[in-house]
C-alpha positions in Angstrom: -10.5 5.8 -45.5 -7.6 5.1 -43.1 -8.9 6.9 -40.0 -9.7 4.1 -37.6 -6.9 2.5 -35.5 -7.0 -0.6 -33.4 -4.6 -0.6 -30.4 -4.1 -3.0 -27.5 -2.8 -2.8 -24.0 -2.5 -5.5 -21.4 -2.0 -6.5 -17.8 0.5 -9.3 -17.2 1.1 -11.3 -14.0 4.9 -11.2 -14.3 7.3 -12.6 -11.7 10.6 -11.0 -10.8 13.5 -12.8 -12.5 11.2 -15.5 -14.1 12.6 -14.7 -17.6 11.2 -17.9 -19.1 7.7 -17.3 -17.8 7.7 -13.6 -18.5 8.7 -14.3 -22.1 5.8 -16.7 -22.6 3.3 -14.3 -21.1 4.6 -11.4 -23.3 4.3 -13.6 -26.4 0.8 -14.7 -25.5 -0.3 -11.1 -25.0 1.1 -10.1 -28.4 -0.6 -13.1 -30.1 -4.0 -12.1 -28.5 -3.6 -8.5 -29.5 -2.9 -9.5 -33.1 -6.0 -11.8 -33.1 -8.0 -8.8 -31.9 -6.8 -6.9 -34.9 -4.5 -4.5 -33.0 -1.4 -3.1 -34.8 0.1 -1.6 -31.6 0.7 -3.6 -28.4 1.7 -1.9 -25.1 3.0 -3.9 -22.1 3.7 -3.1 -18.4 6.7 -1.5 -17.0 9.9 -3.6 -16.8 7.8 -6.6 -18.0 10.8 -8.6 -19.3 12.6 -8.9 -16.0 9.7 -8.2 -13.7 9.2 -4.9 -11.8 10.1 -6.2 -8.3 13.7 -7.2 -8.9 14.9 -4.5 -6.5 18.6 -4.8 -5.9 18.9 -7.5 -8.6 18.9 -4.6 -10.9 22.5 -4.0 -9.8 23.5 -7.4 -11.2 24.8 -7.7 -14.7 22.9 -11.0 -15.0 19.6 -9.1 -15.0 20.7 -6.9 -17.9 22.1 -9.9 -19.8 19.0 -12.1 -19.4 16.8 -9.1 -20.3 18.7 -8.7 -23.6 18.4 -12.4 -24.3 14.6 -12.2 -23.9 14.5 -9.1 -26.1 16.4 -11.1 -28.8 13.9 -13.9 -28.5 11.1 -11.5 -29.0 12.7 -9.9 -32.0 13.2 -13.3 -33.6 9.7 -14.6 -32.8 7.2 -14.7 -35.8 4.5 -13.7 -33.3 5.9 -10.2 -33.2 5.6 -9.6 -36.9 3.3 -6.9 -38.4 2.6 -5.3 -35.0 4.5 -2.5 -33.2 5.5 -4.0 -29.9 6.3 -1.8 -26.8 8.1 -3.7 -24.1 9.8 -2.7 -20.8 13.3 -3.6 -19.6 16.4 -2.2 -17.9 19.0 -0.8 -20.4 22.6 0.3 -19.6 23.7 3.3 -21.8 27.2 4.7 -21.2 27.5 2.8 -18.0 24.3 4.3 -16.6 21.2 2.1 -15.9 17.9 3.4 -17.3 14.3 2.1 -16.9 13.3 1.9 -20.6 10.7 1.2 -23.2 12.0 -0.7 -26.2 9.8 -0.2 -29.2 10.3 -2.5 -32.2 8.6 -3.6 -35.4 9.4 -6.6 -37.6 12.7 -7.4 -36.0 13.9 -3.8 -36.0 14.2 -1.6 -32.9 12.6 1.8 -33.6 13.3 3.7 -30.3 14.6 3.1 -26.8 12.8 5.6 -24.6 14.2 6.0 -21.0 12.1 7.0 -18.1 12.3 10.7 -17.2 10.6 10.8 -13.8 11.4 8.0 -11.4 9.1 6.9 -8.6 10.9 7.3 -5.3 8.2 7.5 -2.6 6.3 5.0 -0.5 7.2 1.5 -1.6 9.2 2.8 -4.7 13.0 3.0 -4.8 13.7 3.6 -8.5 16.4 6.2 -7.9 18.3 3.5 -6.0 18.8 1.5 -9.2 18.1 3.8 -12.2 18.9 7.3 -13.4 16.2 9.5 -15.0 16.8 10.8 -18.5 17.0 14.5 -18.0 17.5 15.7 -21.6 14.0 16.6 -22.7 13.3 16.4 -26.4 16.8 15.1 -27.1 18.1 11.8 -28.4 21.5 10.2 -29.1 22.8 7.0 -30.6 22.7 3.8 -28.6 25.1 1.1 -29.7 23.3 -2.2 -29.6 25.0 -5.2 -28.0 26.3 -7.8 -30.4 23.6 -10.3 -29.6 21.0 -7.8 -30.7 22.9 -6.6 -33.7 23.0 -10.2 -35.0 19.2 -10.2 -34.9 18.3 -6.7 -36.1 21.2 -6.0 -38.4 21.4 -2.6 -36.8 24.4 -1.0 -35.2 22.8 2.0 -33.5 19.2 3.0 -32.6 17.8 6.3 -31.2 17.9 6.6 -27.4 16.1 9.4 -25.6 13.0 11.5 -25.5 11.3 11.2 -28.9 8.0 10.2 -30.5 7.1 7.8 -33.3 5.6 9.2 -36.5 3.8 6.5 -38.5 2.2 7.0 -41.9 -1.2 7.9 -40.3 -0.6 9.2 -36.7 2.0 10.1 -34.0 2.6 8.0 -30.9 4.3 9.2 -27.7 5.4 7.2 -24.6 5.0 7.9 -20.9 6.2 5.5 -18.2 4.2 5.2 -14.9 5.3 8.0 -12.6 5.4 10.5 -15.5 1.6 10.5 -15.5 1.6 11.5 -11.9 4.0 14.5 -12.2 2.8 18.1 -12.1 3.9 18.6 -15.7 3.5 15.3 -17.5 5.1 14.7 -20.9 1.7 14.0 -22.5 0.9 17.8 -22.2 3.7 19.0 -24.5 3.5 15.9 -26.6 -0.2 16.5 -27.2 0.5 20.1 -28.1 3.1 18.9 -30.6 0.6 16.8 -32.4 1.0 13.4 -30.7 -2.4 11.7 -31.0 -1.8 8.4 -29.1 -0.2 8.4 -25.7 1.0 5.2 -24.0 1.8 4.6 -20.4 3.5 1.4 -19.1 3.0 1.2 -15.3 4.1 -0.9 -12.4 1.4 0.5 -10.0 0.5 -1.5 -6.9 -2.8 -1.7 -5.1 -3.7 0.6 -2.3 -7.3 1.0 -1.2 -9.2 3.4 -3.4 -6.2 4.1 -5.6 -8.0 3.1 -8.8 -10.1 6.3 -8.6 -7.0 8.5 -8.8 -5.5 6.4 -11.6 -8.6 6.7 -13.8 -9.1 10.4 -13.0 -5.5 11.2 -14.2 -6.0 9.4 -17.5 -9.4 10.9 -18.3 -8.4 14.4 -17.3 -5.3 14.1 -19.5 -7.3 13.4 -22.6 -10.2 15.7 -21.6 -8.0 18.8 -21.5 -5.7 18.0 -24.5 -7.6 15.4 -26.5 -6.1 12.2 -27.7 -6.1 8.4 -27.2 -4.5 7.1 -24.0 -3.4 3.5 -23.4 -2.4 2.4 -19.9 -0.8 -1.0 -19.2 -0.1 -2.3 -15.7 1.4 -5.4 -14.0 -0.9 -7.6 -12.0 -0.5 -10.1 -9.2 2.3 -10.8 -6.7 5.7 -10.7 -8.3 7.6 -11.8 -5.2 7.1 -9.0 -2.7 4.6 -7.4 -0.3 2.8 -5.6 -3.2 -0.1 -6.6 -5.3 -0.2 -5.0 -8.7 -3.9 -4.5 -9.5 -4.0 -4.3 -13.3 -6.7 -1.8 -14.3 -5.4 -1.6 -17.8 -7.5 0.9 -19.8 -8.0 2.7 -23.1 -9.4 6.2 -23.1 -10.1 8.9 -25.7 -11.1 12.6 -25.2 -12.0 12.1 -21.6 -14.0 8.9 -22.0 -13.2 5.3 -21.2 -13.4 2.8 -24.0 -12.0 -0.3 -22.5 -11.6 -1.4 -18.8 -9.4 -4.2 -17.5 -10.1 -6.1 -14.3 -8.5 -4.9 -11.1 -8.5 -8.3 -9.4 -8.2 -11.4 -11.5 -6.4 -14.8 -11.5 -5.8 -14.6 -15.3 -2.0 -14.3 -16.0 -2.6 -12.5 -19.3 -5.3 -9.9 -20.0 -5.4 -8.0 -23.2 -7.7 -5.0 -24.0 -8.2 -3.7 -27.5 -10.3 -0.8 -28.9 -10.9 0.5 -32.4 -11.0 4.3 -32.3 -11.3 7.0 -35.0 -8.4 9.5 -35.2 -10.7 12.1 -36.7 -12.5 12.2 -33.3 -9.3 13.3 -31.7 -8.6 16.0 -34.4 -12.1 17.4 -34.3 -12.1 17.5 -30.5 -8.8 19.4 -30.5 -9.9 21.8 -33.2 -12.6 23.5 -31.1 -10.3 24.1 -28.0 -8.8 27.5 -28.9 -6.7 27.8 -25.8 -5.1 24.5 -26.5 -4.4 25.5 -30.1 -2.8 28.7 -29.0 -0.5 26.9 -26.7 0.3 24.3 -29.5 1.5 27.1 -31.8 4.3 27.9 -29.3 5.4 24.5 -28.2 8.9 23.2 -28.9 8.9 20.2 -31.2 9.8 16.6 -30.3 12.3 14.6 -32.3 10.3 12.2 -34.6 11.3 8.7 -35.5 9.7 7.9 -38.8 8.1 4.5 -39.1 7.0 3.1 -42.5 4.0 1.5 -41.0 0.3 2.4 -40.5 -2.0 1.6 -37.6 -5.1 2.0 -39.8 -6.3 0.2 -42.9 -7.3 1.9 -46.1 -10.7 0.2 -46.3 -12.1 0.7 -42.8 -15.4 2.2 -43.6 -17.3 -0.8 -42.3 -15.1 -1.3 -39.2 -17.3 -0.5 -36.1 -15.6 1.8 -33.6 -15.6 1.0 -29.9 -18.2 2.7 -27.7 -17.5 4.6 -24.5 -18.3 2.9 -21.2 -18.7 3.8 -17.6 -15.8 2.7 -15.3 -17.0 0.3 -12.7 -15.3 0.6 -9.3 -15.0 -1.9 -6.6 -16.2 -0.9 -3.1 -13.6 -0.7 -0.4 -15.1 -3.9 1.1 -14.6 -5.7 -2.2 -11.0 -4.4 -2.5 -10.2 -5.7 0.9 -11.7 -9.1 0.1 -10.3 -9.6 -3.4 -6.8 -8.0 -3.4 -5.3 -10.1 -0.6 -7.1 -13.1 -1.9 -5.4 -12.8 -5.3 -2.1 -12.1 -3.6 -2.4 -15.2 -1.4 -3.1 -17.3 -4.5 0.0 -16.1 -6.3 2.0 -16.7 -3.1 0.7 -20.2 -2.6 1.1 -21.5 -6.2 4.5 -19.9 -6.7 5.9 -21.2 -3.4 4.8 -24.7 -4.4 3.4 -25.4 -0.9 0.2 -27.4 -0.1 -1.8 -24.8 1.7 -2.0 -22.5 4.7 -2.0 -23.0 8.5 -3.9 -20.4 10.5 -4.2 -20.2 14.3 -7.8 -19.0 15.1 -8.3 -17.2 18.4 -12.0 -16.4 18.1 -11.2 -12.7 17.6 -11.8 -10.5 14.6 -8.2 -10.4 13.2 -7.8 -14.1 12.7 -11.4 -14.5 11.6 -10.8 -11.9 8.9 -7.7 -13.7 7.8 -9.7 -17.0 7.5 -12.3 -15.1 5.4 -9.5 -13.9 3.0 -8.4 -17.5 2.4 -12.1 -18.4 1.7 -12.3 -15.5 -0.7 -9.2 -16.9 -2.4 -10.9 -20.3 -2.8 -14.0 -18.6 -4.2 -12.0 -16.8 -6.8 -10.2 -20.0 -7.8 -13.4 -21.9 -8.2 -14.8 -19.0 -10.3 -11.7 -18.9 -12.5 -11.9 -22.7 -13.1 -15.6 -22.4 -13.9 -14.7 -19.8 -16.6 -12.2 -22.2 -18.2 -8.9 -20.9 -16.9 -6.7 -23.9 -17.5 -3.6 -22.4 -15.8 -5.5 -22.0 -12.5 -6.9 -25.6 -12.8 -3.4 -27.0 -13.3 -2.1 -25.0 -10.3 -4.9 -26.3 -8.1 -4.3 -29.9 -9.0 -0.6 -29.4 -8.2 -1.3 -27.9 -4.9 -3.8 -30.5 -3.7 -1.7 -33.3 -5.4 -4.7 -34.8 -7.2 -4.5 -34.7 -11.0 -8.2 -35.4 -11.5 -9.5 -32.8 -9.0 -11.7 -30.0 -10.3 -12.7 -27.4 -7.6 -16.4 -26.5 -7.7 -17.3 -25.7 -4.1 -15.2 -23.1 -2.3 -15.8 -24.8 1.0 -14.4 -28.1 -0.4 -11.3 -26.4 -1.7 -10.9 -24.5 1.6 -10.9 -27.8 3.4 -8.0 -29.0 1.3 -5.8 -25.9 1.4 -6.5 -24.3 4.8 -5.9 -25.9 8.2 -7.1 -23.9 11.2 -6.2 -24.5 14.8 -7.5 -23.3 18.2 -4.8 -23.5 20.8 -6.4 -23.3 24.2 -4.8 -22.6 27.6 -6.3 -22.4 31.1 -7.2 -18.8 30.4 -9.2 -19.5 27.2 -12.9 -19.2 27.2 -15.5 -21.5 25.8 -16.9 -18.6 23.8 -13.7 -18.1 21.8 -13.3 -21.8 21.3 -16.8 -22.1 20.0 -16.5 -19.1 17.7 -13.3 -20.5 16.2 -14.9 -23.9 15.7 -18.1 -22.4 14.2 -16.1 -20.2 11.7 -14.1 -23.3 10.6 -17.3 -25.1 9.9 -18.7 -22.2 8.0 -15.8 -21.9 5.6 -15.0 -25.6 5.5 -11.4 -25.5 6.8 -9.8 -28.5 8.4 -9.9 -27.6 12.0 -7.8 -28.8 14.9 -8.4 -28.1 18.6 -5.6 -28.6 21.1 -4.4 -27.4 24.6 -1.0 -25.9 25.2 -1.3 -25.7 29.0 1.1 -28.7 29.6 3.8 -26.9 27.6 3.1 -23.6 29.5 3.3 -25.3 32.8 6.6 -27.0 31.9 8.3 -23.8 30.7 7.2 -21.8 33.8 8.2 -24.7 35.9 11.8 -24.5 34.5 12.0 -20.9 35.5 10.6 -21.6 39.0 13.0 -24.5 39.4 16.0 -22.3 38.6 15.0 -19.1 40.5 12.8 -20.4 43.2 10.1 -18.0 42.4 6.9 -18.4 40.5 5.5 -15.5 38.4 1.8 -14.7 38.7 -0.8 -13.0 36.5 -1.9 -9.5 37.5 -5.3 -10.9 38.3 -3.7 -13.1 40.9 -1.6 -10.3 42.4 1.4 -10.4 40.1 3.2 -7.3 38.8 2.9 -6.0 35.2 6.3 -7.6 34.3 5.1 -11.0 35.5 1.8 -10.6 33.7 3.5 -9.7 30.4 6.1 -12.5 30.7 3.4 -15.1 31.2 1.4 -13.8 28.2 4.5 -14.0 26.0 5.3 -17.6 27.1 1.9 -18.6 25.9 2.2 -16.7 22.6 5.7 -18.0 21.8 4.7 -21.6 22.6 1.8 -21.2 20.2 4.3 -20.2 17.6 6.3 -23.3 18.1 3.2 -25.5 18.0 2.0 -23.8 14.9 5.2 -24.5 13.0 5.3 -28.1 14.2 1.8 -28.7 12.9 2.4 -26.7 9.7 5.3 -28.9 8.8 3.9 -32.3 9.9 0.1 -32.2 10.0 -0.2 -33.2 6.3 2.4 -35.9 6.9 0.2 -37.2 9.8 -2.8 -37.2 7.4 -0.9 -39.1 4.7 -0.7 -36.1 2.4 2.4 -34.6 0.7 3.9 -31.1 1.2 3.9 -28.5 3.9 1.8 -25.5 5.0 2.5 -21.8 5.0 1.8 -20.2 8.4 -0.5 -17.3 8.3 -0.6 -14.5 11.0 -3.0 -11.7 11.6 -2.9 -8.2 13.0 -4.0 -4.7 12.1 -1.9 -1.6 11.5 -3.2 0.4 14.5 -2.0 -1.9 17.2 1.4 -2.3 15.8 2.5 1.3 16.5 2.3 1.7 20.2 2.6 -2.0 21.1 5.3 -3.1 18.7 6.6 -6.6 19.0 5.3 -7.0 22.5 1.7 -7.0 21.3 2.4 -8.4 17.9 3.9 -11.6 19.5 0.7 -11.9 21.4 -1.2 -11.5 18.1 0.6 -14.4 16.5 3.1 -12.6 14.3 6.0 -14.8 14.8 8.2 -15.6 11.9 9.5 -14.9 8.4 6.4 -16.4 6.8 3.7 -15.6 9.3 2.1 -12.3 8.4 0.9 -13.1 4.9 -2.3 -11.1 5.4 -2.8 -7.4 4.9 -2.1 -4.7 7.5 -5.6 -3.3 7.8 -7.4 -1.0 10.2 -9.8 -2.8 12.6 -12.7 -1.1 10.8 -11.5 -2.5 7.4 -11.0 -5.9 8.9 -14.6 -5.7 10.2 -15.8 -5.0 6.7 -14.7 -8.6 5.8 -17.2 -9.9 8.2 -20.2 -8.1 6.9 -22.7 -10.5 5.2 -22.8 -8.7 1.8 -19.1 -9.5 1.3 -19.2 -13.1 2.5 -20.8 -16.2 0.9 -24.2 -17.2 2.2 -22.8 -19.9 4.4 -20.6 -17.5 6.4 -22.4 -15.3 8.9 -19.7 -14.5 11.5 -21.6 -11.4 12.6 -24.0 -13.6 14.4 -21.4 -14.0 17.0 -21.7 -10.3 17.8 -25.1 -11.0 19.4 -23.3 -12.9 22.1 -22.3 -11.0 25.3 -18.9 -9.3 25.5 -18.0 -10.0 21.8 -15.8 -7.0 21.5 -14.3 -7.6 24.9 -13.2 -11.1 24.0 -11.7 -10.0 20.7 -9.8 -6.9 22.0 -8.2 -8.3 25.0 -5.2 -10.7 24.4 -7.1 -13.8 23.4 -6.7 -16.5 26.0 -3.5 -15.0 27.5 -4.8 -13.5 30.8 -7.2 -14.9 33.4 -10.4 -13.0 34.0 -11.7 -13.3 37.5 -15.3 -14.3 38.0 -17.6 -11.2 38.2 -15.0 -8.8 36.8 -16.0 -9.0 33.1 -17.5 -5.7 32.2 -20.7 -5.5 30.1 -18.9 -3.4 27.5 -15.3 -2.3 27.1 -13.8 0.1 24.7 -11.5 -1.5 22.1 -7.8 -1.0 23.0 -8.4 -0.1 26.6 -5.3 -2.0 27.8 -3.2 0.4 25.6 -4.9 3.5 27.0 -6.0 4.3 23.4 -9.0 3.3 21.4 -8.7 1.9 17.9 -10.5 5.0 16.6 -7.8 7.1 18.2 -5.0 4.9 16.9 -6.3 5.2 13.4 -6.1 9.0 13.6 -2.6 8.8 15.2 -1.4 6.5 12.4 -2.7 8.7 9.5 -1.3 11.9 11.1 2.1 10.2 11.8 2.6 8.6 8.3 0.3 10.3 5.8 0.4 13.9 7.3 4.0 13.5 8.3 3.3 14.8 11.9 5.6 14.7 14.8 4.4 15.1 18.4 4.0 18.9 18.2 2.4 18.9 14.8 0.0 16.1 15.9 -1.0 18.0 19.0 -1.7 21.2 16.9 -3.9 19.2 14.6 -5.7 17.3 17.3 -6.5 20.3 19.4 -8.9 21.5 16.7 -9.9 18.1 15.5 -11.0 16.9 19.0 -12.0 20.3 20.4 -15.6 19.1 21.1 -14.5 16.0 23.0 -11.1 16.8 24.6 -9.5 19.7 26.3 -6.0 20.7 25.2 -4.6 19.1 28.3 -6.2 15.8 27.4 -5.0 16.0 23.9 -1.5 16.6 25.0 -1.6 13.6 27.4 -2.9 11.4 24.6 -0.2 12.5 22.2 2.5 12.0 24.9 1.2 8.5 25.7 1.1 7.5 22.0 4.6 8.7 21.2 6.1 7.3 24.4 4.8 3.9 23.7 5.8 4.2 20.0 9.4 5.1 20.9 9.6 2.3 23.5 8.5 -0.4 21.1 9.7 0.8 17.7 12.7 -1.5 17.6 10.4 -4.5 17.9 8.8 -3.6 14.5 12.0 -4.5 12.7 11.4 -8.2 13.1 7.8 -8.2 12.0 7.1 -10.5 9.1 6.1 -9.4 5.5 2.5 -8.6 4.9 0.3 -7.5 2.0 0.5 -3.7 1.6 -3.1 -2.3 1.5 -3.0 1.1 3.3 -1.1 4.3 2.7 -0.2 4.5 6.4 1.2 1.0 6.7 3.9 0.7 9.5 5.9 -1.9 7.5 9.5 -1.3 8.7 11.2 -3.1 5.8 9.9 -1.3 2.8 7.4 1.5 3.5 7.9 3.1 6.9 11.7 3.8 7.2 12.5 5.2 10.6 15.0 4.8 13.4 14.4 1.9 15.8 16.1 3.5 18.8 14.4 6.7 20.1 14.8 8.8 23.2 11.4 7.8 24.6 11.0 10.9 26.6 10.9 13.2 23.6 12.0 16.1 25.9 12.2 18.9 23.4 9.1 18.0 21.5 7.0 17.4 24.6 8.2 20.7 26.1 6.9 22.5 23.0 3.6 20.7 23.5 3.5 21.8 27.1 4.1 25.4 26.1 1.3 25.2 23.6 -1.0 23.8 26.3 -0.1 26.6 28.7 -0.8 29.2 26.0 -4.2 27.7 25.3 -5.1 27.9 29.0 -4.2 31.6 29.1 -5.6 32.7 25.7 -9.3 32.8 26.6 -8.6 35.4 29.4 -6.8 37.7 27.0 -9.9 38.4 25.0 -11.8 39.5 28.1 -9.5 42.3 29.2 -9.7 45.4 27.1 -9.8 46.7 23.6 -6.3 48.1 24.2 -4.3 44.9 24.3 -1.3 43.9 22.4 0.4 40.5 22.3 4.2 40.4 21.6 7.3 38.5 22.4 9.1 39.7 25.5 12.4 40.5 23.9 14.6 42.8 25.8 12.0 42.9 28.6 9.7 45.1 26.6 6.0 45.1 26.7 3.8 46.7 24.2 1.0 49.0 25.3 -1.0 50.7 22.6 1.3 52.6 20.3 4.2 53.2 22.7 6.9 50.8 23.7 8.5 51.2 27.2 10.1 49.2 30.0 7.5 47.4 32.1 8.3 47.5 35.8 6.1 44.5 36.4 8.3 42.1 34.5 10.5 40.0 36.6 14.0 39.0 35.7 15.1 35.5 34.5 13.9 33.1 31.8 15.0 30.0 29.9 17.3 30.5 26.9 15.4 30.4 23.7 12.0 30.5 25.4 9.4 32.8 23.7 7.4 34.6 26.4 4.1 36.3 25.7 3.0 39.3 27.8 -0.1 41.3 27.9 0.3 44.8 29.5 -3.0 46.4 30.5 -3.4 49.9 31.9 -6.5 51.8 33.0 -5.1 55.0 34.6 -2.2 55.6 32.2 -3.0 54.0 28.8 0.2 55.3 27.2 2.5 55.9 30.2 4.8 54.0 32.5 3.9 51.7 35.3 0.8 49.9 33.9 -0.9 47.3 36.0 0.0 43.9 34.5 -2.8 41.4 34.7 -0.8 38.5 33.2 2.8 37.7 33.3 5.0 34.8 32.2 6.6 33.0 35.1 10.4 32.5 34.4 10.7 29.1 36.1 7.9 27.3 34.3 7.3 29.4 31.3 3.6 29.4 32.0 1.4 32.5 32.2 -0.6 33.2 35.4 -2.8 35.9 36.9 -1.0 38.2 39.3 
């Protein structure tokens, strides 16, 4: 009958500039698609060169090698009898475009450039590419000679067009175009396109999969049609983890779902769908059909090929399914774990080295490595030979087959507790217990001799010995002594990372892991981050998470049965020990409080820091906007004066420490309000820490909120107006108010209330409130 089509999409773990590996993964995905009966195969965005090439896109080598890979694909017998849709950069008339190259049986059918480039957050596509702005227009593209020799074509269509096969019509979108207010699939669907494809390079952010799935299902629910989405997966060499989630949808329903977190380098989805279902679905939507009668047509590239077979009566169609989402806890556990695995195997190192402090941040990092080991063992159990080969290379044992995550963790993770004279037995015991639970190779050592030596050098030169605040020292002395300990721990960590395996008779070196959370990075900057063990270009390999998100990793449902770190919380002062600088400051006997709010040493709690961070980055709020939002948000717990003081404290500390953020190490991007200076949060690093203009606006707003309640208690005849030209408004008549005093700041808006009992509409009213010229604050006369 020729109505059912089998189409395939995929998620590939591509690696930037790994042209050899990328080619093999593309060919493997095409071969799997053909074995599943598909006659159309869609791949991720820029899959030939890898999405994360960044400024390598400027290099002519990237274009050259991409063309060489394309030529290899055109020549390969694997690509015969299937329409292949691949992504690569293309230069047309000396302009670089992010393109889809669609070919069949050694002939290029269409080069479709991207029309809406992603340029927010971590994306910088406008830096390297130019969007194609000529909607529904094409022109001739002259093929390079190496491609002409293969295809025997001189020119091919280049631009915004659709493919018209013998049985259906196919239109392409590229990643960001799905997220735009007026996506191309709207007009393409109205023009009769029945199959939409979207090649994406979409990275993981907590809870982002919900939005992605909603966009696809709503696109097909309103307009009908079949929608294929392909995405990259894994770490391709940067801070981002591309989380797959390839899917196939039709008429608002999901028919195939790809994994979001997986160690498989190649994942192919296929579905058999009936085109008549699309046509009958559209036929009953009269509003859609009315719009379709007026739409401008797309250029069509005719393709002498059919996606369906004549005899498909007995071919069973795919059934709709319910999309299964991961919980936020699972996302936090699985995303960084898969990213760490890609980083470890592609860096060709022998494992990780992680300093444990006994606090929640380093404990969460250790649990992420354990989660990685668990995923590796599961992949090997399911027969993934690539993962098995990588494990054997990492542990340098050709006969090793991982079965127990604790055993694998002991081979790839070395943990270390570095004690000083300020360290407690509690934190030492918690670090040791956690290491036993996850199976890591654990080292305990004392850095006090090195601390004493360094401080002794300073005392020898200056003749003065710094003291901790608990012993009568100043805040400068206290901070300097903490930093000495933290930086010495850095040196010791790198020494052991480079030589600990050598001392044990094993080969290779270890990657140093650091730990922190996003909230404490903003006000403390490098001062606190150094104390939190973020030291070097390879240290912060773990995600920037909120403390609450990090705490999720320690909940029993998301950890293996052996790991029960939450048992430690039953011990006294658990949160106190984890929130103060671990082992950096002495605590005098009898001064340890029974409970202490997190972040007290900053003057801000972690809950407050989370709110500040989201308002600053996600809501794009400066000091004044943040104050205006928080006045209503915290109206039940804080007065306007308290809110202003907290906003002032946050931005003052942020400005003073912002420059230290520029040296923080790369970390897994997991949150939409990450403070990563290098890619995501681009801001100056030298501020005027006093924020005089902004804070003055906040003070004016506070003054107004203090006066405002009294205004509503005066009279029904009250009018509020700017004091321009020294006028006050009383009722319906405007006149000079004798009670107003001369003098005010330039540009200051003064608010007056003129209240009269004896002469409601005459001169000389009795002013109950007036703005004082010197301070700009209203007061009662």
